[in-house]
C-alpha positions as a Markdown table, in Angstrom:
| # | Residue | x | y | z |
|---|---|---|---|---|
| 1 | Met | 2.5 | -123.7 | -44.6 |
| 2 | Gln | 5.9 | -124.1 | -46.4 |
| 3 | Ile | 6.1 | -126.8 | -49.1 |
| 4 | Lys | 9.3 | -128.8 | -49.3 |
| 5 | Asp | 11.3 | -128.4 | -52.5 |
| 6 | Ser | 11.4 | -132.2 | -52.8 |
| 7 | Trp | 7.6 | -132.3 | -52.9 |
| 8 | Lys | 7.5 | -129.5 | -55.5 |
| 9 | Glu | 9.8 | -131.6 | -57.7 |
| 10 | Lys | 7.6 | -134.7 | -57.3 |
| 11 | Gly | 4.4 | -132.7 | -57.9 |
| 12 | Tyr | 2.6 | -134.1 | -54.9 |
| 13 | Val | 3.1 | -134.2 | -51.1 |
| 14 | Asp | 5.0 | -137.3 | -50.2 |
| 15 | Glu | 4.8 | -137.0 | -46.4 |
| 16 | Pro | 4.7 | -140.3 | -44.6 |
| 17 | Ile | 1.4 | -141.0 | -42.6 |
| 18 | Ala | 1.5 | -142.6 | -39.2 |
| 19 | Glu | 0.1 | -146.1 | -39.2 |
| 20 | Asp | -2.3 | -145.4 | -36.3 |
| 21 | Ile | -4.1 | -142.6 | -38.3 |
| 22 | Asp | -7.5 | -143.4 | -39.7 |
| 23 | Ile | -7.0 | -141.8 | -43.0 |
| 24 | Lys | -10.6 | -141.8 | -44.1 |
| 25 | Ala | -11.8 | -140.3 | -40.8 |
| 26 | Glu | -9.1 | -137.6 | -40.9 |
| 27 | Ile | -10.0 | -136.7 | -44.5 |
| 28 | Arg | -13.6 | -136.1 | -43.5 |
| 29 | Arg | -12.5 | -134.2 | -40.4 |
| 30 | Met | -10.3 | -131.9 | -42.5 |
| 31 | Cys | -13.1 | -131.3 | -45.0 |
| 32 | Lys | -15.4 | -130.1 | -42.3 |
| 33 | Glu | -12.7 | -128.0 | -40.6 |
| 34 | Lys | -11.5 | -126.4 | -43.9 |
| 35 | Asn | -15.0 | -126.2 | -45.6 |
| 36 | Ala | -13.6 | -128.3 | -48.4 |
| 37 | Val | -15.4 | -130.5 | -50.9 |
| 38 | Ile | -14.0 | -133.5 | -52.6 |
| 39 | Leu | -14.9 | -134.1 | -56.3 |
| 40 | Ala | -13.9 | -137.4 | -58.0 |
| 41 | His | -14.1 | -138.7 | -61.5 |
| 42 | Tyr | -15.5 | -142.1 | -62.3 |
| 43 | Tyr | -12.1 | -143.2 | -63.5 |
| 44 | Thr | -10.3 | -142.8 | -60.2 |
| 45 | Asp | -9.7 | -145.6 | -57.8 |
| 46 | Gly | -12.8 | -147.0 | -56.0 |
| 47 | Ala | -11.5 | -145.9 | -52.5 |
| 48 | Val | -11.2 | -142.3 | -53.7 |
| 49 | Gln | -14.7 | -142.4 | -55.2 |
| 50 | Asp | -16.1 | -143.8 | -52.0 |
| 51 | Ile | -14.8 | -140.9 | -49.8 |
| 52 | Ala | -15.7 | -138.1 | -52.3 |
| 53 | Asp | -18.6 | -135.7 | -51.7 |
| 54 | Phe | -19.5 | -136.1 | -55.4 |
| 55 | Val | -18.6 | -138.5 | -58.1 |
| 56 | Gly | -19.3 | -137.8 | -61.8 |
| 57 | Asp | -18.2 | -137.3 | -65.3 |
| 58 | Ser | -16.6 | -134.2 | -66.7 |
| 59 | Leu | -19.9 | -132.3 | -67.2 |
| 60 | Ala | -21.3 | -133.2 | -63.8 |
| 61 | Leu | -18.1 | -132.2 | -62.1 |
| 62 | Ala | -18.0 | -128.8 | -63.9 |
| 63 | Gln | -21.7 | -128.2 | -62.9 |
| 64 | Trp | -21.0 | -129.2 | -59.3 |
| 65 | Ser | -18.0 | -127.0 | -58.9 |
| 66 | Ala | -19.9 | -124.0 | -60.4 |
| 67 | Lys | -22.5 | -124.1 | -57.7 |
| 68 | Thr | -20.5 | -125.3 | -54.6 |
| 69 | Asp | -20.2 | -122.9 | -51.6 |
| 70 | Ala | -17.0 | -124.7 | -50.3 |
| 71 | Asp | -13.9 | -122.6 | -49.8 |
| 72 | Ile | -11.7 | -125.4 | -51.1 |
| 73 | Ile | -12.3 | -127.7 | -54.0 |
| 74 | Val | -10.2 | -130.9 | -54.1 |
| 75 | Met | -10.3 | -132.3 | -57.6 |
| 76 | Cys | -9.6 | -136.0 | -57.8 |
| 77 | Gly | -9.0 | -136.5 | -61.5 |
| 78 | Val | -6.6 | -135.0 | -64.0 |
| 79 | His | -5.0 | -131.6 | -64.4 |
| 80 | Phe | -7.5 | -130.1 | -67.0 |
| 81 | Met | -10.3 | -130.8 | -64.6 |
| 82 | Gly | -8.6 | -128.8 | -61.9 |
| 83 | Glu | -8.2 | -126.0 | -64.4 |
| 84 | Thr | -11.9 | -126.1 | -65.2 |
| 85 | Asn | -12.7 | -125.9 | -61.5 |
| 86 | Lys | -10.4 | -122.9 | -61.1 |
| 87 | Ile | -11.8 | -121.1 | -64.1 |
| 88 | Leu | -15.3 | -121.5 | -62.8 |
| 89 | Cys | -14.4 | -120.7 | -59.2 |
| 90 | Pro | -11.5 | -118.1 | -59.4 |
| 91 | Asn | -12.0 | -117.1 | -55.8 |
| 92 | Lys | -11.8 | -120.6 | -54.4 |
| 93 | Lys | -8.7 | -122.6 | -53.6 |
| 94 | Val | -8.5 | -125.5 | -56.1 |
| 95 | Leu | -6.3 | -128.5 | -55.2 |
| 96 | Val | -5.3 | -131.6 | -57.2 |
| 97 | Leu | -3.6 | -134.6 | -55.7 |
| 98 | Asp | -0.8 | -134.9 | -58.2 |
| 99 | Leu | 0.4 | -132.4 | -60.8 |
| 100 | Asn | 1.7 | -135.4 | -62.9 |
| 101 | Ala | -1.9 | -136.5 | -63.5 |
| 102 | Gly | -2.2 | -135.2 | -67.0 |
| 103 | Cys | -4.3 | -136.3 | -70.0 |
| 104 | Ser | -3.1 | -137.8 | -73.3 |
| 105 | Leu | -6.1 | -136.3 | -75.1 |
| 106 | Ala | -5.4 | -132.8 | -73.8 |
| 107 | Asp | -1.7 | -133.3 | -74.7 |
| 108 | Ser | -2.7 | -134.1 | -78.3 |
| 109 | Cys | -3.8 | -130.5 | -78.9 |
| 110 | Lys | -1.4 | -127.7 | -78.1 |
| 111 | Ala | -2.8 | -124.2 | -78.0 |
| 112 | Asp | -0.2 | -122.8 | -80.5 |
| 113 | Asp | -1.0 | -125.6 | -83.0 |
| 114 | Leu | -4.8 | -125.1 | -82.7 |
| 115 | Ala | -4.4 | -121.3 | -83.1 |
| 116 | Lys | -2.5 | -122.0 | -86.4 |
| 117 | Phe | -5.1 | -124.5 | -87.6 |
| 118 | Val | -7.9 | -122.0 | -86.8 |
| 119 | Ala | -6.1 | -119.2 | -88.7 |
| 120 | Glu | -5.8 | -121.6 | -91.7 |
| 121 | His | -9.6 | -122.0 | -91.7 |
| 122 | Pro | -11.3 | -118.6 | -91.4 |
| 123 | Gly | -15.0 | -118.5 | -90.9 |
| 124 | Tyr | -15.1 | -121.6 | -88.7 |
| 125 | Lys | -16.2 | -121.7 | -85.1 |
| 126 | Val | -14.3 | -123.9 | -82.7 |
| 127 | Val | -15.9 | -126.6 | -80.6 |
| 128 | Ser | -13.4 | -128.0 | -78.0 |
| 129 | Tyr | -13.9 | -131.1 | -75.9 |
| 130 | Val | -13.6 | -130.4 | -72.2 |
| 131 | Asn | -10.5 | -132.7 | -72.2 |
| 132 | Thr | -8.3 | -129.7 | -73.1 |
| 133 | Thr | -6.0 | -127.2 | -71.4 |
| 134 | Ala | -7.3 | -123.8 | -70.3 |
| 135 | Ala | -5.2 | -122.2 | -73.1 |
| 136 | Val | -7.1 | -124.3 | -75.7 |
| 137 | Lys | -10.4 | -123.4 | -74.2 |
| 138 | Ala | -9.4 | -119.8 | -74.5 |
| 139 | Leu | -9.4 | -120.3 | -78.3 |
| 140 | Thr | -12.8 | -122.0 | -78.3 |
| 141 | Asp | -16.3 | -120.8 | -79.0 |
| 142 | Val | -18.0 | -123.5 | -77.0 |
| 143 | Val | -16.8 | -126.4 | -74.9 |
| 144 | Val | -18.5 | -129.8 | -74.9 |
| 145 | Thr | -18.4 | -133.1 | -73.0 |
| 146 | Ser | -19.2 | -136.5 | -74.2 |
| 147 | Ser | -22.5 | -136.2 | -72.3 |
| 148 | Asn | -23.7 | -133.1 | -74.2 |
| 149 | Ala | -21.7 | -132.9 | -77.4 |
| 150 | Lys | -24.6 | -133.8 | -79.7 |
| 151 | Leu | -27.0 | -131.4 | -77.9 |
| 152 | Val | -24.5 | -128.6 | -78.2 |
| 153 | Ile | -23.7 | -129.3 | -81.8 |
| 154 | Asp | -27.4 | -129.4 | -82.6 |
| 155 | Ser | -27.7 | -125.9 | -81.2 |
| 156 | Phe | -25.7 | -124.5 | -84.2 |
| 157 | Pro | -27.3 | -123.9 | -87.5 |
| 158 | Gln | -26.9 | -126.9 | -89.8 |
| 159 | Asp | -24.7 | -125.0 | -92.3 |
| 160 | Glu | -22.4 | -123.6 | -89.5 |
| 161 | Lys | -18.8 | -124.3 | -90.3 |
| 162 | Leu | -17.2 | -126.0 | -87.3 |
| 163 | Ile | -13.8 | -127.3 | -86.1 |
| 164 | Phe | -14.1 | -130.0 | -83.5 |
| 165 | Gly | -11.2 | -131.1 | -81.4 |
| 166 | Pro | -9.2 | -132.8 | -80.1 |
| 167 | Asp | -10.8 | -136.2 | -80.1 |
| 168 | Lys | -11.3 | -137.5 | -83.6 |
| 169 | Asn | -13.3 | -140.5 | -82.6 |
| 170 | Leu | -15.9 | -138.5 | -80.6 |
| 171 | Gly | -15.9 | -135.9 | -83.4 |
| 172 | Ala | -16.6 | -138.6 | -86.1 |
| 173 | Tyr | -19.3 | -140.1 | -84.0 |
| 174 | Ile | -21.0 | -136.7 | -83.5 |
| 175 | Asn | -20.7 | -136.1 | -87.3 |
| 176 | Ser | -22.4 | -139.4 | -87.9 |
| 177 | Val | -25.4 | -138.8 | -85.6 |
| 178 | Thr | -25.9 | -135.1 | -86.6 |
| 179 | Gly | -25.3 | -135.2 | -90.3 |
| 180 | Arg | -22.5 | -132.7 | -89.9 |
| 181 | Asn | -19.1 | -132.5 | -91.6 |
| 182 | Met | -17.1 | -130.8 | -88.9 |
| 183 | Leu | -13.3 | -130.5 | -89.4 |
| 184 | Leu | -11.7 | -132.9 | -86.9 |
| 185 | Trp | -8.5 | -132.4 | -85.0 |
| 186 | Asn | -6.4 | -135.6 | -85.1 |
| 187 | Gly | -6.2 | -136.3 | -81.4 |
| 188 | Gly | -7.3 | -139.2 | -79.2 |
| 189 | Cys | -7.3 | -140.8 | -75.8 |
| 190 | His | -4.7 | -143.5 | -75.2 |
| 191 | Val | -7.1 | -145.5 | -73.1 |
| 192 | His | -10.1 | -145.5 | -75.4 |
| 193 | Gly | -7.9 | -145.9 | -78.4 |
| 194 | Gln | -6.4 | -149.2 | -77.4 |
| 195 | Phe | -9.4 | -151.5 | -76.9 |
| 196 | Ser | -9.0 | -154.9 | -78.6 |
| 197 | Leu | -11.6 | -155.6 | -81.2 |
| 198 | Glu | -10.8 | -159.3 | -81.3 |
| 199 | Ala | -10.9 | -159.6 | -77.5 |
| 200 | Ile | -14.3 | -157.9 | -77.3 |
| 201 | Leu | -15.7 | -160.2 | -80.0 |
| 202 | Lys | -14.3 | -163.2 | -78.0 |
| 203 | Leu | -16.0 | -161.9 | -74.8 |
| 204 | Lys | -19.2 | -161.5 | -76.7 |
| 205 | Ala | -19.0 | -165.1 | -77.9 |
| 206 | Glu | -18.4 | -166.3 | -74.4 |
| 207 | His | -21.2 | -164.1 | -73.0 |
| 208 | Pro | -23.8 | -163.9 | -75.8 |
| 209 | Asp | -26.4 | -162.4 | -73.4 |
| 210 | Ala | -24.1 | -159.5 | -72.5 |
| 211 | Lys | -24.8 | -156.0 | -73.9 |
| 212 | Ile | -21.8 | -154.0 | -75.1 |
| 213 | Leu | -21.4 | -150.5 | -73.7 |
| 214 | Val | -19.0 | -148.2 | -75.6 |
| 215 | His | -17.7 | -144.7 | -75.0 |
| 216 | Pro | -17.6 | -142.5 | -78.1 |
| 217 | Glu | -13.9 | -141.8 | -77.7 |
| 218 | Cys | -13.4 | -145.4 | -78.9 |
| 219 | Pro | -12.5 | -146.0 | -82.6 |
| 220 | Ala | -15.3 | -146.7 | -85.1 |
| 221 | Pro | -14.8 | -150.5 | -85.3 |
| 222 | Ile | -15.3 | -150.7 | -81.5 |
| 223 | Gln | -18.4 | -148.4 | -81.7 |
| 224 | Lys | -19.9 | -150.7 | -84.4 |
| 225 | Leu | -20.0 | -153.5 | -81.8 |
| 226 | Ala | -22.0 | -151.4 | -79.3 |
| 227 | Asp | -25.5 | -151.9 | -78.1 |
| 228 | Val | -25.3 | -148.4 | -76.8 |
| 229 | Ile | -22.7 | -145.6 | -77.2 |
| 230 | Gly | -22.6 | -143.0 | -74.5 |
| 231 | Ser | -20.6 | -140.9 | -72.1 |
| 232 | Thr | -19.4 | -142.4 | -68.8 |
| 233 | Ala | -22.5 | -141.2 | -67.0 |
| 234 | Gly | -24.7 | -142.2 | -69.9 |
| 235 | Leu | -23.4 | -145.8 | -69.9 |
| 236 | Leu | -23.9 | -146.0 | -66.1 |
| 237 | Asn | -27.5 | -144.8 | -66.4 |
| 238 | Phe | -28.2 | -147.2 | -69.2 |
| 239 | Ala | -26.8 | -150.1 | -67.1 |
| 240 | Ile | -29.0 | -149.1 | -64.2 |
| 241 | Lys | -32.2 | -148.9 | -66.2 |
| 242 | Asp | -31.7 | -151.7 | -68.7 |
| 243 | Asp | -33.1 | -155.2 | -68.1 |
| 244 | Ala | -29.9 | -157.0 | -69.1 |
| 245 | Lys | -28.0 | -158.7 | -66.4 |
| 246 | Lys | -24.5 | -158.7 | -68.0 |
| 247 | Phe | -22.5 | -156.0 | -69.7 |
| 248 | Ile | -19.2 | -155.7 | -71.6 |
| 249 | Val | -17.9 | -152.2 | -70.8 |
| 250 | Ala | -15.6 | -150.4 | -73.3 |
| 251 | Thr | -14.4 | -147.4 | -71.3 |
| 252 | Glu | -11.9 | -146.8 | -68.5 |
| 253 | Ser | -12.4 | -149.6 | -66.0 |
| 254 | Gly | -12.8 | -147.3 | -63.0 |
| 255 | Ile | -16.5 | -146.9 | -63.9 |
| 256 | Leu | -17.1 | -150.5 | -63.0 |
| 257 | His | -16.8 | -149.6 | -59.3 |
| 258 | Glu | -19.9 | -147.3 | -59.5 |
| 259 | Met | -21.7 | -149.7 | -61.9 |
| 260 | Thr | -21.3 | -152.5 | -59.4 |
| 261 | Lys | -22.4 | -150.4 | -56.5 |
| 262 | Ala | -25.5 | -149.2 | -58.4 |
| 263 | Cys | -26.3 | -152.7 | -59.7 |
| 264 | Pro | -25.0 | -155.4 | -57.4 |
| 265 | Asp | -27.2 | -157.9 | -59.1 |
| 266 | Lys | -25.6 | -157.4 | -62.5 |
| 267 | Thr | -22.2 | -158.5 | -64.0 |
| 268 | Phe | -19.8 | -156.0 | -65.6 |
| 269 | Ile | -16.9 | -157.2 | -67.7 |
| 270 | Pro | -14.2 | -154.8 | -68.6 |
| 271 | Ala | -13.2 | -154.7 | -72.3 |
| 272 | Pro | -9.5 | -155.4 | -72.5 |
| 273 | Pro | -6.8 | -153.4 | -74.2 |
| 274 | Glu | -4.7 | -154.7 | -77.1 |
| 275 | Ala | -1.8 | -155.4 | -74.8 |
| 276 | Ser | -3.8 | -157.4 | -72.3 |
| 277 | Glu | -2.2 | -160.7 | -73.3 |
| 278 | Thr | 1.3 | -159.4 | -72.9 |
| 279 | Ile | 0.8 | -157.3 | -69.7 |
| 280 | Gly | -1.4 | -159.9 | -68.0 |
| 281 | Cys | -4.2 | -157.5 | -67.3 |
| 282 | Ser | -7.8 | -157.6 | -68.6 |
| 283 | Cys | -8.6 | -154.0 | -67.5 |
| 284 | Asn | -8.1 | -150.8 | -69.5 |
| 285 | Glu | -6.9 | -148.2 | -67.0 |
| 286 | Cys | -5.8 | -144.6 | -67.2 |
| 287 | Ala | -2.5 | -144.4 | -65.4 |
| 288 | Tyr | -3.0 | -140.7 | -64.9 |
| 289 | Met | -6.3 | -141.2 | -63.0 |
| 290 | Lys | -4.8 | -143.9 | -60.9 |
| 291 | Leu | -2.2 | -141.4 | -59.5 |
| 292 | Asn | -5.1 | -140.3 | -57.3 |
| 293 | Thr | -4.8 | -142.1 | -54.0 |
| 294 | Leu | -6.1 | -141.8 | -50.4 |
| 295 | Lys | -2.7 | -141.0 | -49.1 |
| 296 | Lys | -2.3 | -138.2 | -51.5 |
| 297 | Leu | -5.8 | -137.0 | -50.8 |
| 298 | Tyr | -4.9 | -136.9 | -47.0 |
| 299 | Asn | -1.7 | -134.9 | -47.6 |
| 300 | Thr | -3.3 | -132.6 | -50.2 |
| 301 | Leu | -5.9 | -131.6 | -47.7 |
| 302 | Lys | -3.4 | -131.3 | -44.8 |
| 303 | Tyr | -1.0 | -129.1 | -46.7 |
| 304 | Glu | -3.4 | -127.5 | -49.1 |
| 305 | Trp | -1.1 | -128.3 | -52.0 |
| 306 | Pro | -0.7 | -128.7 | -55.0 |
| 307 | Thr | -2.9 | -125.8 | -56.0 |
| 308 | Ile | -4.1 | -125.0 | -59.5 |
| 309 | Glu | -3.7 | -121.5 | -60.9 |
| 310 | Val | -4.8 | -120.2 | -64.3 |
| 311 | Glu | -3.4 | -117.1 | -65.9 |
| 312 | Pro | -6.1 | -114.4 | -65.5 |
| 313 | Ser | -6.0 | -113.4 | -69.2 |
| 314 | Ile | -6.5 | -117.0 | -70.2 |
| 315 | Ala | -9.1 | -117.7 | -67.6 |
| 316 | Glu | -11.1 | -114.6 | -68.8 |
| 317 | Lys | -11.3 | -116.1 | -72.3 |
| 318 | Ala | -11.7 | -119.7 | -71.3 |
| 319 | Ile | -14.7 | -119.0 | -69.0 |
| 320 | Arg | -16.9 | -117.9 | -71.9 |
| 321 | Pro | -17.0 | -121.2 | -73.8 |
| 322 | Ile | -17.5 | -123.1 | -70.6 |
| 323 | Asp | -20.3 | -120.9 | -69.5 |
| 324 | Lys | -21.9 | -121.2 | -72.9 |
| 325 | Met | -21.8 | -125.0 | -72.6 |
| 326 | Leu | -23.3 | -124.9 | -69.1 |
| 327 | Glu | -26.0 | -122.5 | -70.3 |
| 328 | Ile | -26.9 | -124.6 | -73.3 |
| 329 | Ser | -27.0 | -127.8 | -71.2 |
| 330 | Lys | -29.3 | -126.0 | -68.6 |
| 331 | Asn | -31.7 | -124.7 | -71.3 |
| 332 | Leu | -31.9 | -128.0 | -73.1 |
| 333 | Lys | -32.5 | -129.8 | -69.8 |
| 334 | Ser | -35.3 | -127.4 | -68.9 |
| 335 | Ala | -36.8 | -127.7 | -72.3 |
| 336 | Met | -36.8 | -131.6 | -72.1 |
| 337 | Ala | -38.3 | -131.5 | -68.7 |
| 338 | Ala | -41.1 | -129.2 | -69.9 |
| 339 | Lys | -41.7 | -131.4 | -72.8 |
| 340 | Asn | -42.1 | -134.5 | -70.6 |
């Protein structure tokens, strides 16, 4: 099916949808007809999460895409996630809803800059956060997510010289809990980097019984307020299992949708960004993630565009650190299960 030049310029299919169409029903019909699976990150809009076949964090999404037998993977998230899906599933068609859905963290580490940094530090192995481009992953020894970063780092000898990038806050947190002294790339997430310390302290004073949940991409002063620090999935699981009835959540506010669904009897308060008073919004949202909409999902499935392609020579190198991460995670999970 030919894609209009105007759509290519926009980076997504902007075809109007008839008012009498049941978008959700049509999305499910097309999934069945095309043998397509919809994957969505916790940070996307709630309506997108609700219609997805699977919702998860970066690690779970990678694991799911690696095992699916679908012919088409529709990745509702950001660009690097689509790349990871394509690297893991080179023979499948991988679609994203909007090519403009990038990532400030991935953008903070260019492959050429990392290659130069690595050359300046011979003898170091490179650990890259999954929030990176395929080209950066191709320069990496092992990939990590916030869910498994500590476990993967612990798998290296204590005296191993490591470069960690691009998120300096996550890297500093992993250094603190592992006793390492990894060299940290100076990158960060624009969402997690802009939480207001004063606003969180004010919320805590207003809700003294609330526990504070913090993502490790947040700066150290925010982490120090935390009752628990964890990945998106880790924070969700804690909220489900913990006895507390109220939580202040310092990560992208999209996760509150799943938290509320999983725990309808509990209250979740989004930690606000620094600019909340001036922009009149108490939520901290990723504008890139919010580019994923039901309308775009419908059109993406209908026209099977935009597609994600990764240069074969880059994909061949990038698959190795991703596979290593998945294998380490699998082995550690099996070991923990056997221990219990």
